[in-house]
LUMLUMVO-826080 format. One record per residue: residue number from 1; residue in one letter; x, z, y of N, C-alpha, C in turn. Coordinates in steps of 0.001 Angstrom, whole numbers, m for minus. Example, Ala and Ser with C-alpha at 12.3 -4.5 7.8 and 13.67 -1.06 7.14 Angstrom:
residues 2
[tiza 1; A; [13190; 7800; m5690]; [12300; 7800; m4500]; [13200; 7800; m3300]] [tiza 2; S; [12850; 7080; m2250]; [13670; 7140; m1060]; [12900; 7870; 30]] 
This chain:
residues 187
[tiza 1; G; [148651; m83939; 27089]; [147950; m85205; 27189]; [146463; m84988; 27218]] [tiza 2; T; [145775; m86101; 27197]; [144317; m86094; 27217]; [143796; m86921; 26045]] [tiza 3; S; [142493; m86870; 25868]; [141852; m87621; 24802]; [141093; m88792; 25414]] [tiza 4; A; [141130; m89937; 24732]; [140393; m91113; 25181]; [139603; m91647; 23991]] [tiza 5; S; [138634; m92511; 24280]; [137860; m93090; 23184]; [137284; m94437; 23583]] [tiza 6; E; [137008; m95209; 22562]; [136283; m96475; 22666]; [135061; m96313; 21780]] [tiza 7; V; [133868; m96575; 22332]; [132634; m96359; 21587]; [131674; m97515; 21854]] [tiza 8; S; [131036; m98010; 20798]; [130001; m99032; 20942]; [129096; m98986; 19725]] [tiza 9; S; [127821; m99270; 19945]; [126881; m99381; 18828]; [126012; m100620; 18997]] [tiza 10; E; [126516; m101594; 19744]; [125763; m102824; 19981]; [126107; m103870; 18929]] [tiza 11; G; [125100; m104606; 18472]; [125327; m105669; 17510]; [125624; m105125; 16131]] [tiza 12; P; [126188; m105967; 15269]; [126467; m105524; 13903]; [127670; m104580; 13816]] [tiza 13; L; [128460; m104501; 14885]; [129647; m103649; 14895]; [129380; m102362; 15649]] [tiza 14; A; [129590; m101249; 14950]; [129525; m99933; 15592]; [130904; m99313; 15450]] [tiza 15; F; [131434; m98791; 16542]; [132745; m98159; 16434]; [132866; m96955; 17339]] [tiza 16; T; [133645; m96014; 16848]; [134071; m94846; 17606]; [135539; m94645; 17270]] [tiza 17; V; [136380; m94846; 18257]; [137822; m94708; 18071]; [138325; m93716; 19122]] [tiza 18; C; [138801; m92584; 18662]; [139360; m91560; 19549]; [140875; m91571; 19400]] [tiza 19; Y; [141571; m91392; 20501]; [143027; m91415; 20475]; [143580; m90604; 21644]] [tiza 20; P; [144819; m90134; 21512]; [145403; m89352; 22601]; [146089; m90246; 23627]] [tiza 21; E; [146129; m89762; 24838]; [146957; m90358; 25881]; [147952; m89274; 26268]] [tiza 22; L; [149227; m89529; 25986]; [150258; m88508; 26123]; [150989; m88526; 27463]] [tiza 23; S; [150750; m89567; 28261]; [151512; m89770; 29506]; [152996; m89972; 29206]] [tiza 24; I; [153274; m90547; 28046]; [154622; m90951; 27640]; [154506; m92448; 27360]] [tiza 25; P; [155022; m93299; 28253]; [154762; m94738; 28175]; [154980; m95373; 26801]] [tiza 26; A; [156087; m95121; 26148]; [156358; m95764; 24853]; [155320; m95345; 23814]] [tiza 27; A; [154992; m94074; 23786]; [154013; m93573; 22815]; [152619; m94097; 23137]] [tiza 28; D; [152227; m94034; 24397]; [150899; m94517; 24777]; [150747; m96001; 24473]] [tiza 29; S; [151786; m96767; 24685]; [151750; m98200; 24399]; [151591; m98443; 22893]] [tiza 30; A; [152326; m97707; 22069]; [152231; m97869; 20619]; [150843; m97459; 20112]] [tiza 31; I; [150333; m96344; 20602]; [149012; m95867; 20178]; [147943; m96867; 20601]] [tiza 32; R; [147996; m97296; 21850]; [146997; m98248; 22353]; [147102; m99584; 21600]] [tiza 33; G; [148315; m99982; 21231]; [148489; m101200; 20448]; [147791; m101101; 19099]] [tiza 34; W; [147903; m99938; 18449]; [147227; m99733; 17172]; [145710; m99773; 17364]] [tiza 35; V; [145209; m99096; 18397]; [143769; m99088; 18672]; [143282; m100517; 18900]] [tiza 36; D; [143999; m101278; 19720]; [143594; m102657; 20006]; [143598; m103519; 18745]] [tiza 37; E; [144582; m103305; 17882]; [144656; m104062; 16631]; [143463; m103746; 15731]] [tiza 38; M; [143095; m102468; 15620]; [141953; m102083; 14792]; [140652; m102671; 15354]] [tiza 39; L; [140504; m102621; 16681]; [139305; m103193; 17306]; [139262; m104706; 17117]] [tiza 40; A; [140397; m105373; 17217]; [140450; m106826; 17019]; [140064; m107189; 15591]] [tiza 41; D; [140546; m106428; 14609]; [140186; m106685; 13210]; [138676; m106540; 13009]] [tiza 42; A; [138096; m105496; 13600]; [136656; m105274; 13468]; [135868; m106376; 14179]] [tiza 43; R; [136322; m106789; 15338]; [135622; m107855; 16081]; [135741; m109202; 15361]] [tiza 44; E; [136852; m109416; 14653]; [136998; m110637; 13859]; [135955; m110661; 12741]] [tiza 45; L; [135737; m109525; 12106]; [134676; m109431; 11101]; [133311; m109684; 11723]] [tiza 46; E; [133126; m109148; 12915]; [131845; m109304; 13605]; [131548; m110781; 13887]] [tiza 47; E; [132586; m111547; 14243]; [132401; m112978; 14521]; [131945; m113732; 13281]] [tiza 48; E; [132345; m113269; 12111]; [131988; m113915; 10856]; [130675; m113380; 10291]] [tiza 49; A; [130102; m112384; 10952]; [128928; m111686; 10418]; [127657; m112516; 10548]] [tiza 50; D; [126753; m112284; 9596]; [125422; m112850; 9714]; [124474; m111723; 10124]] [tiza 51; A; [123199; m112016; 10150]; [122216; m111043; 10646]; [122125; m109783; 9787]] [tiza 52; D; [122530; m109879; 8519]; [122419; m108723; 7623]; [123705; m107909; 7517]] [tiza 53; T; [124728; m108303; 8240]; [126017; m107642; 8131]; [126094; m106423; 9041]] [tiza 54; L; [126608; m105349; 8490]; [126861; m104128; 9251]; [128351; m103814; 9141]] [tiza 55; I; [128965; m103441; 10254]; [130392; m103137; 10289]; [130567; m101825; 11037]] [tiza 56; E; [131380; m100935; 10482]; [131645; m99657; 11148]; [133146; m99392; 11175]] [tiza 57; L; [133623; m99055; 12349]; [135017; m98657; 12544]; [135006; m97264; 13140]] [tiza 58; T; [135681; m96355; 12466]; [135763; m94982; 12943]; [137206; m94518; 12826]] [tiza 59; A; [137722; m93913; 13890]; [139076; m93345; 13849]; [139118; m92109; 14732]] [tiza 60; Q; [139850; m91112; 14271]; [140053; m89878; 15026]; [141515; m89491; 14860]] [tiza 61; Y; [141933; m88512; 15629]; [143350; m88140; 15547]; [143537; m86642; 15466]] [tiza 62; D; [144708; m86283; 14932]; [145211; m84916; 14951]; [146552; m84968; 15669]] [tiza 63; A; [146830; m83965; 16458]; [148097; m83912; 17198]; [148752; m82555; 16971]] [tiza 64; Y; [150061; m82592; 16777]; [150825; m81375; 16517]; [151992; m81313; 17488]] [tiza 65; L; [152242; m80143; 18046]; [153405; m79921; 18889]; [154286; m78899; 18178]] [tiza 66; V; [155540; m79273; 17949]; [156469; m78426; 17215]; [157611; m78045; 18140]] [tiza 67; D; [157906; m76764; 18195]; [158979; m76217; 19028]; [158829; m76590; 20500]] [tiza 68; G; [157600; m76808; 20934]; [157347; m77140; 22333]; [157965; m78459; 22763]] [tiza 69; R; [158440; m79261; 21804]; [159162; m80478; 22152]; [158708; m81713; 21379]] [tiza 70; Y; [158482; m81570; 20081]; [158215; m82731; 19237]; [156722; m82850; 18955]] [tiza 71; A; [156175; m84024; 19220]; [154755; m84261; 18992]; [154588; m85209; 17818]] [tiza 72; G; [153722; m84832; 16896]; [153342; m85696; 15783]; [151873; m86049; 15936]] [tiza 73; I; [151570; m87341; 15906]; [150197; m87814; 16060]; [149800; m88557; 14787]] [tiza 74; L; [148653; m88203; 14237]; [148107; m88861; 13060]; [146734; m89421; 13411]] [tiza 75; E; [146585; m90734; 13338]; [145289; m91395; 13495]; [144795; m91742; 12097]] [tiza 76; T; [143577; m91352; 11781]; [142978; m91699; 10494]; [141565; m92220; 10730]] [tiza 77; G; [141122; m93049; 9828]; [139770; m93563; 9947]; [139480; m94555; 8857]] [tiza 78; F; [138449; m95370; 9082]; [138097; m96389; 8102]; [137405; m97553; 8799]] [tiza 79; L; [137499; m98691; 8149]; [136759; m99883; 8535]; [135891; m100218; 7339]] [tiza 80; G; [134580; m100151; 7540]; [133653; m100385; 6446]; [132638; m101453; 6801]] [tiza 81; S; [132098; m102063; 5783]; [131077; m103083; 5981]; [130326; m103260; 4676]] [tiza 82; N; [129102; m103725; 4770]; [128371; m104050; 3554]; [128941; m105318; 2901]] [tiza 83; L; [129931; m105931; 3524]; [130659; m107057; 2929]; [131742; m106577; 1961]] [tiza 84; F; [132136; m105298; 2058]; [133230; m104743; 1264]; [132692; m103916; 102]] [tiza 85; A; [133432; m103895; m994]; [133105; m102978; m2079]; [133433; m101547; m1663]] [tiza 86; H; [134537; m101369; m922]; [134979; m100053; m457]; [135489; m100182; 969]] [tiza 87; P; [135353; m99144; 1776]; [135935; m99202; 3119]; [137462; m99209; 3049]] [tiza 88; S; [138074; m99730; 4076]; [139535; m99725; 4187]; [139971; m98488; 4946]] [tiza 89; D; [140932; m97759; 4383]; [141502; m96605; 5087]; [142397; m97104; 6205]] [tiza 90; L; [142354; m96422; 7323]; [143211; m96735; 8460]; [144119; m95542; 8721]] [tiza 91; I; [145411; m95794; 8818]; [146389; m94721; 9037]; [147407; m95207; 10061]] [tiza 92; F; [147727; m94340; 10997]; [148789; m94612; 11968]; [149444; m93276; 12308]] [tiza 93; T; [150765; m93256; 12263]; [151478; m92051; 12690]; [152507; m92429; 13741]] [tiza 94; I; [152760; m91491; 14625]; [153822; m91651; 15606]; [154357; m90254; 15926]] [tiza 95; N; [155665; m90181; 16051]; [156330; m88924; 16375]; [157146; m89149; 17629]] [tiza 96; V; [157073; m88173; 18542]; [157658; m88359; 19867]; [158452; m87131; 20278]] [tiza 97; D; [159607; m87372; 20873]; [160358; m86316; 21553]; [159794; m86270; 22968]] [tiza 98; T; [159025; m85239; 23281]; [158338; m85187; 24568]; [159299; m84969; 25737]] [tiza 99; Q; [160509; m84488; 25462]; [161483; m84303; 26544]; [162137; m85606; 26948]] [tiza 100; T; [162422; m86472; 25966]; [163085; m87740; 26276]; [162107; m88904; 26360]] [tiza 101; G; [160916; m88745; 25794]; [159948; m89828; 25750]; [160220; m90822; 24642]] [tiza 102; S; [161163; m90502; 23762]; [161540; m91411; 22680]; [160597; m91296; 21491]] [tiza 103; I; [160313; m92447; 20876]; [159590; m92468; 19616]; [160623; m92208; 18526]] [tiza 104; L; [160316; m91286; 17630]; [161258; m90881; 16589]; [161035; m91670; 15304]] [tiza 105; T; [162116; m92190; 14765]; [162084; m92916; 13495]; [162501; m91973; 12365]] [tiza 106; A; [162434; m92468; 11134]; [162892; m91678; 9986]; [164355; m91289; 10159]] [tiza 107; Q; [165178; m92203; 10651]; [166595; m91884; 10865]; [166774; m90806; 11926]] [tiza 108; D; [165932; m90827; 12974]; [166007; m89789; 14009]; [165650; m88421; 13437]] [tiza 109; I; [164684; m88387; 12538]; [164202; m87124; 11983]; [165140; m86592; 10905]] [tiza 110; F; [165551; m87474; 9997]; [166333; m87032; 8845]; [167836; m87261; 8987]] [tiza 111; G; [168248; m88033; 9940]; [169662; m88357; 10069]; [169979; m89656; 9345]] [tiza 112; E; [171046; m90288; 9762]; [171443; m91555; 9150]; [171858; m91344; 7700]] [tiza 113; S; [171606; m92324; 6899]; [172011; m92355; 5487]; [171374; m91253; 4641]] [tiza 114; Q; [170278; m90680; 5089]; [169625; m89609; 4322]; [168349; m90071; 3626]] [tiza 115; E; [167971; m91338; 3830]; [166691; m91794; 3299]; [166608; m91657; 1776]] [tiza 116; S; [167677; m91968; 1053]; [167606; m91878; m418]; [167389; m90432; m869]] [tiza 117; A; [168012; m89475; m186]; [167812; m88062; m535]; [166373; m87624; m233]] [tiza 118; V; [165829; m88089; 880]; [164441; m87760; 1225]; [163498; m88394; 205]] [tiza 119; L; [163776; m89631; m190]; [162942; m90301; m1191]; [163007; m89582; m2536]] [tiza 120; S; [164152; m89009; m2870]; [164269; m88222; m4102]; [163369; m86989; m4039]] [tiza 121; L; [163361; m86311; m2891]; [162465; m85157; m2726]; [161005; m85579; m2822]] [tiza 122; L; [160680; m86719; m2211]; [159312; m87231; m2281]; [158933; m87516; m3731]] [tiza 123; Y; [159826; m88152; m4472]; [159542; m88473; m5868]; [159316; m87188; m6680]] [tiza 124; E; [160135; m86165; m6434]; [159961; m84879; m7126]; [158578; m84296; m6849]] [tiza 125; K; [158149; m84371; m5584]; [156822; m83843; m5220]; [155719; m84630; m5923]] [tiza 126; L; [155863; m85950; m5965]; [154857; m86781; m6634]; [154857; m86530; m8140]] [tiza 127; A; [156040; m86371; m8718]; [156158; m86140; m10158]; [155514; m84809; m10561]] [tiza 128; A; [155443; m83870; m9636]; [154846; m82570; m9924]; [153316; m82634; m9972]] [tiza 129; L; [152734; m83722; m9464]; [151283; m83876; m9522]; [150870; m84240; m10947]] [tiza 130; Q; [149674; m83873; m11303]; [149157; m84212; m12620]; [149169; m85733; m12793]] [tiza 131; D; [149613; m86211; m13914]; [149668; m87644; m14232]; [150611; m88429; m13326]] [tiza 132; N; [151641; m87796; m12784]; [152667; m88419; m11933]; [152298; m89825; m11430]] [tiza 133; P; [151742; m89923; m10220]; [151325; m91232; m9703]; [152495; m92168; m9399]] [tiza 134; A; [153703; m91661; m9303]; [154853; m92494; m8958]; [155656; m92929; m10179]] [tiza 135; E; [155216; m92520; m11377]; [155971; m92851; m12583]; [156157; m94364; m12689]] [tiza 136; G; [157402; m94761; m12860]; [157717; m96174; m12992]; [157847; m96922; m11682]] [tiza 137; L; [157585; m96262; m10570]; [157697; m96929; m9265]; [159077; m96675; m8666]] [tiza 138; E; [159561; m97652; m7931]; [160812; m97480; m7208]; [160474; m97248; m5737]] [tiza 139; L; [160891; m96118; m5232]; [160630; m95790; m3847]; [161729; m96392; m2980]] [tiza 140; D; [161320; m96988; m1863]; [162283; m97510; m900]; [161911; m97002; 489]] [tiza 141; Q; [162638; m97424; 1498]; [162430; m96867; 2839]; [161030; m97130; 3375]] [tiza 142; S; [160306; m98120; 2846]; [158939; m98363; 3312]; [158029; m97164; 3023]] [tiza 143; W; [158398; m96338; 2030]; [157614; m95145; 1708]; [157709; m94098; 2826]] [tiza 144; L; [158621; m94299; 3766]; [158770; m93383; 4904]; [158155; m93974; 6178]] [tiza 145; S; [157272; m94946; 6016]; [156651; m95622; 7164]; [155674; m94729; 7923]] [tiza 146; Y; [155070; m93773; 7245]; [154044; m92925; 7852]; [154491; m91472; 7802]] [tiza 147; L; [155426; m91124; 8662]; [155917; m89745; 8758]; [155133; m89006; 9826]] [tiza 148; L; [154970; m87712; 9636]; [154266; m86905; 10623]; [154960; m85562; 10775]] [tiza 149; I; [155442; m85289; 11977]; [156016; m83982; 12300]; [154866; m82991; 12431]] [tiza 150; M; [154939; m81925; 11646]; [153908; m80888; 11657]; [154590; m79534; 11820]] [tiza 151; P; [153864; m78496; 12159]; [154485; m77176; 12329]; [155194; m76657; 11077]] [tiza 152; E; [154698; m76976; 9883]; [155277; m76420; 8656]; [156272; m77349; 7964]] [tiza 153; G; [156405; m78580; 8428]; [157343; m79517; 7811]; [157041; m80945; 8201]] [tiza 154; I; [157657; m81868; 7475]; [157424; m83285; 7710]; [156503; m83790; 6607]] [tiza 155; A; [155377; m84362; 7007]; [154446; m84935; 6036]; [154744; m86419; 5888]] [tiza 156; I; [154698; m86875; 4657]; [154801; m88301; 4368]; [153414; m88724; 3893]] [tiza 157; I; [152788; m89602; 4674]; [151443; m90055; 4375]; [151554; m91347; 3566]] [tiza 158; L; [150843; m91405; 2456]; [150831; m92579; 1594]; [149399; m93124; 1559]] [tiza 159; P; [149110; m94127; 2416]; [147743; m94665; 2491]; [147268; m95243; 1158]] [tiza 160; R; [145983; m95099; 928]; [145329; m95600; m286]; [145757; m97039; m566]] [tiza 161; S; [146155; m97284; m1788]; [146503; m98609; m2318]; [147778; m99222; m1748]] [tiza 162; E; [148378; m98624; m743]; [149584; m99215; m164]; [150833; m98887; m986]] [tiza 163; F; [150881; m97677; m1535]; [152033; m97249; m2318]; [151655; m96819; m3731]] [tiza 164; L; [150527; m96168; m3856]; [150047; m95678; m5153]; [148746; m96382; m5504]] [tiza 165; A; [148343; m96294; m6755]; [147066; m96874; m7173]; [145937; m96283; m6328]] [tiza 166; S; [144917; m97088; m6071]; [143833; m96657; m5181]; [143105; m95419; m5691]] [tiza 167; V; [143118; m95178; m7007]; [142469; m93999; m7560]; [143044; m92708; m6969]] [tiza 168; W; [144292; m92747; m6498]; [144924; m91563; m5905]; [144492; m91340; m4463]] [tiza 169; G; [143802; m92298; m3868]; [143388; m92154; m2477]; [144606; m92073; m1568]] [tiza 170; T; [144386; m91634; m359]; [145487; m91409; 576]; [146089; m90045; 273]] [tiza 171; Q; [147395; m90009; 86]; [148096; m88759; m216]; [148947; m88337; 984]] [tiza 172; S; [148998; m87052; 1222]; [149879; m86469; 2228]; [150801; m85499; 1510]] [tiza 173; I; [152083; m85818; 1502]; [153068; m84995; 803]; [153897; m84265; 1857]] [tiza 174; L; [153853; m82947; 1842]; [154580; m82139; 2814]; [155958; m81766; 2281]] [tiza 175; L; [156971; m82061; 3086]; [158325; m81598; 2814]; [158594; m80462; 3798]] [tiza 176; P; [158542; m79210; 3334]; [158720; m78066; 4234]; [160102; m78088; 4906]] [tiza 177; Y; [160152; m77573; 6125]; [161426; m77524; 6852]; [162492; m76775; 6069]] [tiza 178; E; [162100; m75677; 5387]; [163097; m74904; 4628]; [163746; m75773; 3550]] [tiza 179; T; [162956; m76572; 2868]; [163486; m77461; 1835]; [164400; m78515; 2445]] [tiza 180; L; [163963; m79110; 3519]; [164756; m80148; 4193]; [166088; m79564; 4696]] [tiza 181; Q; [166038; m78372; 5279]; [167255; m77738; 5773]; [168191; m77365; 4632]] [tiza 182; A; [167626; m76878; 3532]; [168456; m76488; 2384]; [169212; m77692; 1799]] [tiza 183; H; [168638; m78883; 1950]; [169275; m80107; 1467]; [170051; m80841; 2566]] [tiza 184; G; [170110; m80230; 3760]; [170830; m80861; 4874]; [170200; m82147; 5343]] [tiza 185; L; [168848; m82203; 5336]; [168150; m83453; 5616]; [167446; m83499; 6960]] [tiza 186; L; [167790; m82633; 7875]; [167221; m82723; 9218]; [168338; m83060; 10203]] [tiza 187; A; [168041; m84010; 11055]; [169041; m84442; 12044]; [169245; m83367; 13104]] 
């Protein structure tokens, strides 16, 4: 694929959004939809802005190709403004089978009926962190919303404040392929 970007520094809104174009229609449509949504959110803030308001939207991506077939795309960035106490983290992941052009879901990656076992592994990884950020939390399939296929395993991205307390920031928990295979959790 190629790299594309949207850039502007006019008015109170400044943005730089970089994203991949994979030449895979379903993936390109999903990625472009996320980019358009982020730009729309920033422009909505801009419409409400006064002369002293500053707004910044920044996003970049990482792309991984695994086994010459599976692509994992991670978009990260932030939307900040002097109207906010803290910037908002922006996270988007998409995984694609480049041979079929299919977008891969958690069920495609882990197999049907495996989500509870994957969530157990995720909880174990979180519990191993100092002060266990997941203590007392019940993990459900929404915790698998941000999966990323990487060369060394499947990363589960937990955006700031969406799953854990904001003090933990955005967490990326890697489930190595060896661990997943040992538990029979890869489709």
